[in-house]
NUZAGU-770302 format. One record per residue (C-alpha): residue in one letter; y, z, x. Coordinates in Angstrom, 2 decimals. Layout:
titi:A&v:Y&w:Z&u:X
...
This chain:
titi:M&v:0.00&w:0.00&u:0.00
titi:F&v:2.55&w:-1.03&u:2.58
titi:L&v:5.01&w:-2.74&u:0.28
titi:K&v:8.53&w:-2.30&u:1.60
titi:L&v:11.36&w:-1.07&u:-0.62
titi:E&v:13.43&w:-4.09&u:0.38
titi:E&v:10.69&w:-6.40&u:-0.94
titi:V&v:10.81&w:-4.64&u:-4.32
titi:H&v:14.61&w:-4.76&u:-4.43
titi:D&v:14.61&w:-8.45&u:-3.45
titi:F&v:12.08&w:-9.27&u:-6.18
titi:L&v:14.14&w:-7.40&u:-8.77
titi:K&v:17.34&w:-9.15&u:-7.62
titi:E&v:15.67&w:-12.58&u:-7.78
titi:N&v:14.76&w:-11.82&u:-11.39
titi:S&v:18.18&w:-10.32&u:-12.31
titi:L&v:16.62&w:-6.89&u:-12.89
titi:Y&v:18.39&w:-4.88&u:-10.19
titi:D&v:21.49&w:-2.71&u:-10.57
titi:D&v:23.20&w:-0.19&u:-8.30
titi:H&v:21.34&w:2.67&u:-9.99
titi:T&v:17.83&w:1.25&u:-9.54
titi:H&v:15.05&w:3.64&u:-8.46
titi:V&v:11.47&w:2.48&u:-7.91
titi:I&v:8.25&w:4.47&u:-7.63
titi:W&v:4.52&w:3.77&u:-7.41
titi:A&v:2.32&w:4.54&u:-10.43
titi:T&v:-1.36&w:4.16&u:-11.29
titi:I&v:-3.63&w:4.00&u:-14.30
titi:R&v:-7.31&w:4.81&u:-14.07
titi:T&v:-9.19&w:1.70&u:-15.15
titi:G&v:-12.66&w:3.26&u:-15.15
titi:G&v:-14.90&w:5.08&u:-12.74
titi:T&v:-13.04&w:5.44&u:-9.48
titi:S&v:-10.89&w:2.32&u:-9.96
titi:N&v:-7.13&w:2.34&u:-10.43
titi:A&v:-4.57&w:-0.29&u:-11.34
titi:Y&v:-1.34&w:-0.05&u:-9.33
titi:F&v:2.19&w:-0.58&u:-10.54
titi:I&v:5.76&w:-0.20&u:-9.42
titi:L&v:8.05&w:1.38&u:-12.00
titi:A&v:11.66&w:0.25&u:-11.61
titi:F&v:14.19&w:2.36&u:-13.45
titi:T&v:17.52&w:0.66&u:-14.12
titi:L&v:20.36&w:1.53&u:-16.46
titi:D&v:19.23&w:-1.17&u:-18.92
titi:N&v:15.46&w:-1.38&u:-18.47
titi:L&v:12.23&w:0.18&u:-17.37
titi:V&v:10.48&w:-2.60&u:-15.44
titi:V&v:6.75&w:-2.45&u:-14.74
titi:L&v:5.67&w:-4.61&u:-11.79
titi:D&v:2.00&w:-5.47&u:-11.39
titi:I&v:0.64&w:-4.89&u:-7.88
titi:T&v:-2.33&w:-6.71&u:-6.32
titi:A&v:-5.26&w:-4.95&u:-4.63
titi:M&v:-3.60&w:-5.92&u:-1.33
titi:G&v:-0.45&w:-4.00&u:-2.27
titi:K&v:1.82&w:-6.98&u:-3.00
titi:I&v:3.86&w:-7.75&u:-6.09
titi:A&v:1.83&w:-9.90&u:-8.50
titi:G&v:4.67&w:-10.29&u:-10.98
titi:I&v:6.48&w:-8.63&u:-13.84
titi:G&v:4.00&w:-6.81&u:-16.02
titi:R&v:6.51&w:-5.81&u:-18.68
titi:I&v:10.19&w:-5.14&u:-19.22
titi:Y&v:11.06&w:-2.33&u:-21.60
titi:P&v:14.75&w:-2.42&u:-22.61
titi:A&v:16.29&w:1.07&u:-22.63
titi:E&v:17.13&w:0.82&u:-26.33
titi:E&v:13.42&w:0.29&u:-27.14
titi:I&v:12.28&w:3.39&u:-25.25
titi:L&v:12.06&w:6.26&u:-27.70
titi:S&v:11.34&w:8.81&u:-24.98
titi:A&v:10.37&w:8.89&u:-21.31
titi:E&v:9.36&w:11.96&u:-19.39
titi:L&v:7.92&w:12.83&u:-16.00
titi:K&v:5.84&w:16.02&u:-16.19
titi:K&v:4.14&w:17.96&u:-13.42
titi:K&v:0.38&w:18.04&u:-13.88
titi:L&v:-1.61&w:21.24&u:-13.54
titi:L&v:-3.44&w:20.46&u:-10.29
titi:F&v:-1.67&w:17.60&u:-8.55
titi:G&v:0.74&w:14.79&u:-9.18
titi:Y&v:2.82&w:13.96&u:-12.21
titi:Q&v:2.28&w:12.16&u:-15.48
titi:F&v:4.89&w:9.66&u:-16.58
titi:C&v:4.79&w:9.24&u:-20.35
titi:F&v:7.02&w:6.94&u:-22.29
titi:E&v:7.03&w:5.98&u:-25.93
titi:T&v:7.98&w:2.69&u:-27.55
titi:A&v:7.35&w:1.26&u:-31.02
titi:E&v:4.00&w:0.06&u:-29.59
titi:G&v:2.86&w:3.61&u:-28.80
titi:I&v:2.68&w:6.10&u:-25.97
titi:H&v:2.10&w:4.83&u:-22.43
titi:K&v:0.80&w:7.18&u:-19.70
titi:L&v:0.74&w:6.60&u:-15.96
titi:H&v:-0.05&w:8.83&u:-12.98
titi:V&v:2.56&w:9.30&u:-10.25
titi:N&v:2.14&w:11.10&u:-6.93
titi:K&v:5.01&w:12.74&u:-5.10
titi:G&v:4.11&w:10.90&u:-1.91
titi:I&v:2.14&w:7.76&u:-1.03
titi:L&v:0.65&w:7.23&u:2.43
titi:G&v:2.56&w:4.58&u:4.36
titi:T&v:5.53&w:4.45&u:1.99
titi:K&v:8.15&w:6.98&u:3.03
titi:W&v:10.54&w:5.27&u:0.63
titi:H&v:8.41&w:6.33&u:-2.38
titi:A&v:8.97&w:10.05&u:-1.69
titi:E&v:12.71&w:9.46&u:-1.26
titi:E&v:12.94&w:7.38&u:-4.44
titi:F&v:10.79&w:9.91&u:-6.33
titi:Q&v:13.09&w:12.77&u:-5.35
titi:A&v:16.20&w:10.74&u:-6.21
titi:L&v:14.71&w:9.94&u:-9.62
titi:L&v:14.06&w:13.64&u:-10.30
titi:N&v:17.69&w:14.42&u:-9.48
titi:T&v:19.39&w:11.62&u:-11.41
titi:T&v:20.97&w:11.75&u:-14.84
titi:A&v:21.86&w:8.05&u:-14.89
titi:Y&v:19.15&w:6.96&u:-17.33
titi:S&v:19.75&w:7.92&u:-20.93
titi:Y&v:16.10&w:7.25&u:-21.80
titi:F&v:14.52&w:9.44&u:-19.09
titi:R&v:14.08&w:13.15&u:-18.44
titi:F&v:12.19&w:15.24&u:-15.92
titi:S&v:10.26&w:18.26&u:-17.15
titi:K&v:9.69&w:21.11&u:-14.71
titi:E&v:7.10&w:22.69&u:-17.01
């Protein structure tokens, strides 16, 4: 997972999805057994962008764009044992992803994660310390 932050920013800029308040973090979903699907979550003032990531750790494309006005709620909650759960709700239902505080080989993830926890820029997002 050695994707560089600049690569993510460049991809978002090429697709007109980047703003000066953008924060990006890695996320996973268990797909069965010991397998996971990997994503980059890009938080902007206007959208939550989900980027699909290949098994080789490269951007496969835009998985989905959720406009801020369509997000009913979005919350990052600390899990009991390790990591965090990012839950967000849209008219389609509740979406749950796993997020770790740090990812091996991506120092930028920990910095972006901490910045996301400290920001109040996104009206659709909140961090729960519970």
